[in-house]
MARBA-3410 file (N, C-alpha, C, O; in Angstrom, 1 decimal):
60
9.6,29.7,-13.3,8.6,29.3,-14.3,7.5,28.5,-13.6,7.8,27.6,-12.8 ~ 6.3,28.9,-13.8,5.1,28.3,-13.2,4.9,26.9,-13.8,5.1,26.7,-15.0 ~ 4.5,26.0,-12.9,4.1,24.6,-13.4,2.9,24.7,-14.2,2.0,25.5,-13.9 ~ 2.7,23.8,-15.2,1.5,23.8,-16.0,0.3,23.4,-15.1,0.5,22.5,-14.2 ~ -0.8,23.9,-15.3,-2.0,23.6,-14.6,-2.6,22.3,-15.0,-2.7,22.0,-16.2
-2.9,21.4,-14.1,-3.5,20.1,-14.4,-5.0,20.3,-14.5,-5.7,20.7,-13.5 ~ -5.6,19.9,-15.6,-7.0,20.0,-15.8,-7.6,18.6,-15.8,-7.3,17.8,-16.8 ~ -8.4,18.3,-14.8,-9.0,17.0,-14.7,-10.2,16.9,-15.6,-11.0,17.8,-15.6 ~ -10.4,15.8,-16.3,-11.6,15.6,-17.1,-12.7,14.9,-16.2,-12.4,14.5,-15.1 ~ -13.9,14.9,-16.8,-15.0,14.2,-16.1,-14.6,12.7,-15.9,-14.8,12.2,-14.8
-13.9,12.1,-16.8,-13.5,10.7,-16.7,-12.5,10.6,-15.5,-12.5,9.6,-14.8 ~ -11.6,11.5,-15.3,-10.7,11.5,-14.2,-11.4,11.5,-12.9,-11.1,10.8,-12.0 ~ -12.4,12.4,-12.8,-13.2,12.5,-11.6,-14.0,11.2,-11.3,-14.0,10.7,-10.2 ~ -14.6,10.6,-12.4,-15.4,9.4,-12.2,-14.4,8.3,-11.8,-14.8,7.4,-10.9 ~ -13.2,8.2,-12.4,-12.3,7.2,-12.0,-11.9,7.3,-10.5,-11.8,6.3,-9.8
-11.6,8.5,-10.1,-11.2,8.7,-8.7,-12.3,8.4,-7.7,-12.1,7.8,-6.7 ~ -13.6,8.7,-8.1,-14.7,8.3,-7.3,-14.9,6.8,-7.2,-15.2,6.2,-6.2 ~ -14.7,6.2,-8.4,-14.7,4.7,-8.4,-13.7,4.1,-7.5,-14.0,3.1,-6.9 ~ -12.5,4.6,-7.5,-11.5,4.1,-6.6,-11.9,4.3,-5.1,-11.7,3.4,-4.3 ~ -12.6,5.4,-4.8,-13.1,5.6,-3.4,-14.1,4.5,-3.1,-14.1,4.0,-2.0
-15.0,4.2,-4.1,-16.1,3.2,-3.8,-15.4,1.9,-3.6,-15.9,1.1,-2.8 ~ -14.4,1.5,-4.4,-13.7,0.3,-4.2,-13.1,0.1,-2.8,-13.2,-0.9,-2.2 ~ -12.5,1.2,-2.3,-11.9,1.2,-1.0,-13.1,1.0,0.1,-12.9,0.3,1.0 ~ -14.2,1.7,-0.1,-15.3,1.5,0.8,-15.8,0.1,0.8,-16.1,-0.5,1.8 ~ -15.9,-0.5,-0.4,-16.4,-1.9,-0.5,-15.4,-2.8,0.2,-15.9,-3.8,0.8
-14.1,-2.6,0.0,-13.2,-3.5,0.7,-13.3,-3.3,2.2,-13.2,-4.3,2.9 ~ -13.5,-2.1,2.7,-13.7,-1.9,4.1,-15.0,-2.6,4.6,-15.0,-3.2,5.7 ~ -16.0,-2.6,3.8,-17.3,-3.2,4.2,-17.1,-4.7,4.2,-17.8,-5.4,5.0 ~ -16.3,-5.2,3.3,-16.1,-6.7,3.3,-15.2,-7.2,4.4,-15.3,-8.4,4.7 ~ -14.5,-6.4,5.0,-13.6,-6.8,6.2,-14.5,-7.2,7.3,-15.7,-6.9,7.4
-13.9,-8.0,8.3,-14.7,-8.6,9.3,-15.5,-7.7,10.3,-16.4,-8.1,10.9 ~ -15.0,-6.4,10.5,-15.6,-5.6,11.5,-17.1,-5.2,11.1,-17.3,-4.7,10.0 ~ -18.0,-5.4,12.0,-19.4,-5.0,11.8,-19.8,-4.0,12.9,-21.0,-3.9,13.2 ~ -18.9,-3.2,13.4,-19.2,-2.2,14.4,-20.1,-1.2,13.8,-19.9,-0.7,12.7 ~ -21.2,-0.9,14.5,-22.3,0.0,14.0,-21.7,1.4,13.6,-22.1,1.8,12.5
-20.9,2.0,14.4,-20.4,3.3,14.0,-19.6,3.3,12.8,-19.6,4.2,11.9 ~ -18.8,2.2,12.6,-18.0,2.1,11.4,-18.8,1.8,10.2,-18.6,2.4,9.1 ~ -19.9,1.0,10.3,-20.8,0.8,9.2,-21.5,2.0,8.8,-21.6,2.3,7.6 ~ -21.9,2.8,9.7,-22.6,4.1,9.4,-21.6,5.0,8.7,-22.0,5.7,7.7 ~ -20.4,5.1,9.1,-19.4,5.9,8.4,-19.2,5.5,7.0,-19.1,6.3,6.1
-19.1,4.2,6.8,-18.9,3.6,5.4,-20.1,3.9,4.5,-20.0,4.2,3.4 ~ -21.3,3.8,5.1,-22.5,4.1,4.4,-22.5,5.6,4.0,-22.9,5.9,2.8 ~ -22.2,6.5,4.9,-22.1,7.9,4.6,-21.1,8.2,3.5,-21.3,9.0,2.7 ~ -19.9,7.5,3.6,-18.9,7.7,2.6,-19.4,7.3,1.2,-19.2,7.9,0.2 ~ -20.1,6.1,1.1,-20.7,5.6,-0.1,-21.8,6.6,-0.7,-21.8,6.9,-1.9
-22.6,7.1,0.2,-23.6,8.1,-0.2,-23.0,9.4,-0.8,-23.4,9.9,-1.8 ~ -21.9,9.8,-0.1,-21.2,11.0,-0.6,-20.5,10.8,-1.9,-20.5,11.6,-2.8 ~ -20.0,9.6,-2.1,-19.4,9.2,-3.4,-20.4,9.3,-4.5,-20.1,9.7,-5.6 ~ -21.6,8.8,-4.2,-22.7,8.8,-5.2,-23.1,10.2,-5.5,-23.3,10.5,-6.7 ~ -23.1,11.1,-4.6,-23.4,12.5,-4.8,-22.3,13.1,-5.6,-22.6,13.9,-6.6
-21.1,12.9,-5.3,-19.9,13.4,-6.0,-19.9,12.9,-7.5,-19.6,13.7,-8.4 ~ -20.3,11.6,-7.7,-20.3,11.0,-9.0,-21.3,11.7,-9.9,-21.1,12.1,-11.0 ~ -22.5,11.9,-9.3,-23.6,12.6,-10.0,-23.2,14.0,-10.4,-23.4,14.4,-11.6 ~ -22.5,14.7,-9.5,-22.1,16.1,-9.8,-21.0,16.1,-10.9,-21.0,16.9,-11.8 ~ -20.1,15.1,-10.8,-19.0,15.1,-11.8,-19.6,14.8,-13.2,-19.2,15.4,-14.2
-20.5,13.9,-13.3,-21.1,13.5,-14.6,-21.9,14.7,-15.2,-22.0,14.8,-16.4 ~ -22.5,15.4,-14.3,-23.3,16.6,-14.7,-22.5,17.8,-15.0,-23.0,18.8,-15.4 ~ -21.2,17.7,-14.7,-20.3,18.8,-15.0,-20.2,19.9,-14.0,-19.8,21.0,-14.2 ~ -20.6,19.5,-12.7,-20.6,20.5,-11.6,-19.4,20.4,-10.7,-19.4,20.9,-9.6 ~ -18.4,19.7,-11.2,-17.2,19.5,-10.4,-16.0,19.8,-11.1,-14.9,19.7,-10.6
END
């Protein structure tokens, strides 16, 4: 018997993206200020913003 398909709602996507942003914020608050690491965190935050916009507009 096949497992039921999980259908995520927009709210599920927004919540998951919010959790990503919280992890990014925690990483930014930690002591390391290494340039490469900061750039990676900025890129992750920008991608989370793009993903959030797409989820709210129903493209995800």
